[in-house]
C-alpha positions as CSV (number, residue, x, y, z in Angstrom):
1,M,-20.0,-36.0,-24.2
2,A,-17.7,-33.5,-22.5
3,Q,-18.8,-32.1,-19.2
4,N,-18.4,-28.4,-18.4
5,P,-15.8,-27.7,-15.7
6,D,-17.0,-26.8,-12.2
7,I,-15.6,-23.3,-11.8
8,R,-15.7,-21.2,-8.6
9,S,-14.4,-17.7,-8.8
10,Y,-13.2,-15.8,-5.7
11,C,-13.3,-12.0,-5.6
12,N,-11.6,-10.3,-2.7
13,P,-11.9,-6.5,-3.3
14,Y,-8.6,-4.8,-2.7
15,P,-8.9,-1.2,-4.0
16,P,-7.7,0.6,-6.0
17,R,-6.0,-1.8,-8.5
18,H,-8.0,-5.0,-7.5
19,S,-11.5,-3.5,-7.1
20,Q,-14.5,-5.8,-7.3
21,A,-15.4,-4.5,-10.8
22,A,-11.8,-5.2,-12.1
23,Q,-11.8,-8.7,-10.7
24,T,-15.3,-9.8,-11.7
25,A,-14.7,-8.6,-15.3
26,K,-12.0,-11.3,-15.5
27,L,-13.6,-14.1,-13.6
28,T,-15.7,-16.7,-15.5
29,G,-17.3,-19.0,-12.9
30,E,-19.7,-18.7,-10.0
31,V,-18.4,-15.6,-8.2
32,Y,-17.9,-15.5,-4.4
33,V,-17.4,-11.9,-3.4
34,E,-15.7,-11.4,0.0
35,D,-17.5,-9.1,2.4
36,K,-16.3,-7.4,5.6
37,T,-17.0,-10.5,7.7
38,G,-14.3,-12.6,5.8
39,K,-16.5,-15.7,5.9
40,V,-17.2,-16.0,2.1
41,I,-13.9,-17.8,1.6
42,D,-15.1,-20.5,4.1
43,A,-18.2,-21.0,2.0
44,L,-16.2,-21.3,-1.1
45,I,-13.8,-23.9,0.4
46,R,-16.8,-25.9,1.6
47,S,-18.3,-25.9,-1.9
48,V,-15.1,-27.3,-3.5
49,R,-15.2,-31.0,-4.7
50,K,-12.7,-33.1,-6.6
51,G,-11.9,-31.4,-9.9
52,T,-13.4,-28.0,-9.0
53,I,-11.4,-25.1,-10.4
54,V,-11.1,-22.2,-8.0
55,E,-10.0,-19.1,-10.0
56,V,-8.6,-15.9,-8.6
57,T,-7.1,-12.9,-10.4
58,E,-4.0,-13.1,-8.0
59,V,-3.2,-15.8,-5.6
60,G,-2.4,-13.2,-3.0
61,L,-6.1,-12.3,-2.9
62,L,-6.8,-15.5,-1.1
63,A,-5.4,-13.7,1.9
64,P,-7.6,-11.4,4.0
65,V,-7.3,-7.7,3.2
66,K,-6.6,-6.7,6.8
67,G,-3.8,-7.8,9.1
68,G,0.0,-7.8,9.1
69,P,1.9,-9.4,6.2
70,A,3.0,-12.5,8.2
71,K,-0.6,-13.3,9.2
72,R,-1.9,-12.7,5.7
73,R,0.8,-14.9,4.1
74,K,0.0,-17.7,6.6
75,L,-3.8,-17.5,5.9
76,M,-3.2,-17.4,2.2
77,A,-1.1,-20.6,2.3
78,E,-3.7,-22.3,4.6
79,R,-6.6,-21.5,2.3
80,F,-4.6,-22.6,-0.7
81,E,-3.9,-26.0,0.9
82,L,-7.5,-26.4,2.1
83,I,-8.7,-26.0,-1.5
84,R,-6.1,-28.6,-2.7
85,E,-7.0,-31.0,0.1
86,R,-10.6,-31.0,-1.0
87,G,-9.5,-31.9,-4.5
88,G,-9.7,-28.4,-6.0
89,I,-7.3,-26.8,-8.5
90,V,-6.4,-23.2,-7.9
91,V,-5.9,-21.1,-11.1
92,E,-4.3,-17.7,-11.0
93,L,-5.6,-15.6,-14.0
94,A,-2.7,-13.1,-13.9
95,S,0.0,-15.7,-14.6
96,G,-2.1,-18.5,-16.0
97,Q,-0.6,-20.9,-13.4
98,R,-2.5,-23.9,-12.1
99,S,-1.8,-25.5,-8.7
100,V,-1.0,-28.8,-10.4
101,G,2.7,-29.1,-9.8
102,K,3.2,-25.3,-9.4
103,C,2.2,-24.9,-5.7
104,A,5.5,-23.5,-4.5
105,S,5.8,-20.9,-7.2
106,M,2.2,-19.8,-6.8
107,I,2.6,-19.4,-3.0
108,L,5.8,-17.4,-3.7
109,R,3.9,-15.1,-6.1
110,G,1.1,-14.7,-3.5
111,S,3.7,-13.8,-0.9
112,E,5.3,-11.2,-3.2
113,F,1.8,-9.8,-3.9
114,I,1.2,-9.4,-0.1
115,A,4.6,-7.8,0.4
116,K,4.0,-5.2,-2.4
117,S,0.4,-4.5,-1.5
118,G,1.3,-2.1,1.3
119,Q,3.7,-0.2,-1.0
120,M,1.2,0.9,-3.7
121,G,1.0,4.5,-2.5
122,N,4.7,5.0,-2.3
123,K,5.5,4.7,-6.0
124,K,5.4,8.4,-6.7
125,G,7.1,9.7,-3.7
126,R,6.0,11.5,-0.6
127,A,2.6,13.1,-0.8
128,G,1.7,16.3,1.0
129,Q,3.2,19.7,0.8
130,P,4.9,20.6,-2.5
131,K,8.6,21.4,-2.5
132,I,9.3,25.0,-1.6
133,E,11.2,26.9,-4.2
134,V,13.1,30.0,-3.3
135,T,15.2,32.4,-5.3
136,A,18.8,33.2,-4.3
137,H,17.6,36.7,-3.3
138,E,14.9,35.3,-1.0
139,D,17.4,32.8,0.4
140,D,19.8,35.7,1.3
141,I,17.0,37.7,3.0
142,M,15.7,34.7,5.0
143,R,19.2,33.6,6.1
144,G,20.0,37.2,7.2
145,I,16.8,37.5,9.2
146,W,16.8,34.0,10.6
147,T,20.4,34.2,11.9
148,S,20.1,37.8,13.1
149,R,20.3,38.5,16.9
150,R,18.1,41.5,16.4
151,Y,14.9,39.5,16.8
152,K,13.8,38.2,20.2
153,N,12.0,35.0,19.0
154,D,10.9,32.9,16.0
155,D,7.6,34.7,15.7
156,E,9.4,38.1,15.2
157,R,11.7,36.4,12.6
158,L,8.7,34.9,10.8
159,V,6.9,38.2,10.6
160,A,10.0,40.0,9.3
161,I,10.6,37.3,6.7
162,E,7.0,37.5,5.5
163,K,7.2,41.3,5.4
164,R,10.4,41.3,3.3
165,T,9.7,38.4,0.9
166,G,5.9,38.7,0.7
167,R,5.6,34.9,1.4
168,K,4.8,32.8,4.4
169,F,7.2,30.1,5.5
170,R,6.7,27.4,8.1
171,R,8.9,27.6,11.2
172,T,10.0,24.0,10.9
173,W,11.1,24.4,7.3
174,L,13.2,27.4,8.3
175,W,14.7,25.5,11.3
176,N,15.6,22.7,9.0
177,R,17.1,24.9,6.4
178,Y,19.1,27.4,8.6
179,R,19.4,25.6,11.9
180,S,19.1,27.5,15.1
181,P,17.9,31.1,14.8
182,G,19.9,34.0,16.1
183,G,23.2,32.2,15.5
184,Q,22.8,30.1,18.7
185,E,23.4,26.4,18.9
186,T,20.5,24.3,20.2
187,A,22.7,21.6,21.7
188,D,22.5,21.3,25.5
189,K,25.6,22.5,27.2
190,E,26.9,20.4,30.0
């Protein structure tokens, strides 16, 4: 008679891609969901016996969510080894790898996961203010006003630009586009 395998599933919520719901939908064993204390992984490791399968969606999720990359990689490797020392087998669902003979490649995948985890928000470029589009006519008006010595300060230049173009522009944007106002250099003279 075949015995059912002893499966422990570890869920470490890491939004948005690795949310609790997304992970638990893939996990098949008794689920241990990490909380803010970070102690659930210790309970999972204590429950591991020889032949226990510990499944995770990504090996990198064995690491805590908070902390620097070096610390997270170190803790991930330590937890991985603790599970193996107790006779457990780590299974990564994303790749289908098992820790039997594949330890180095799994640790490498986990390290790559940790390295990429801080870069999720940077895939689409810089967030924030949209790029400012100006016509050639507006550009001529702004350049003429910004570099004119007729105005005493930046505030007068900004008011004049708004009056002529009908649009407000940020002082910093104008400084970056046309350099120093009034045709003066900003470099300190020695």
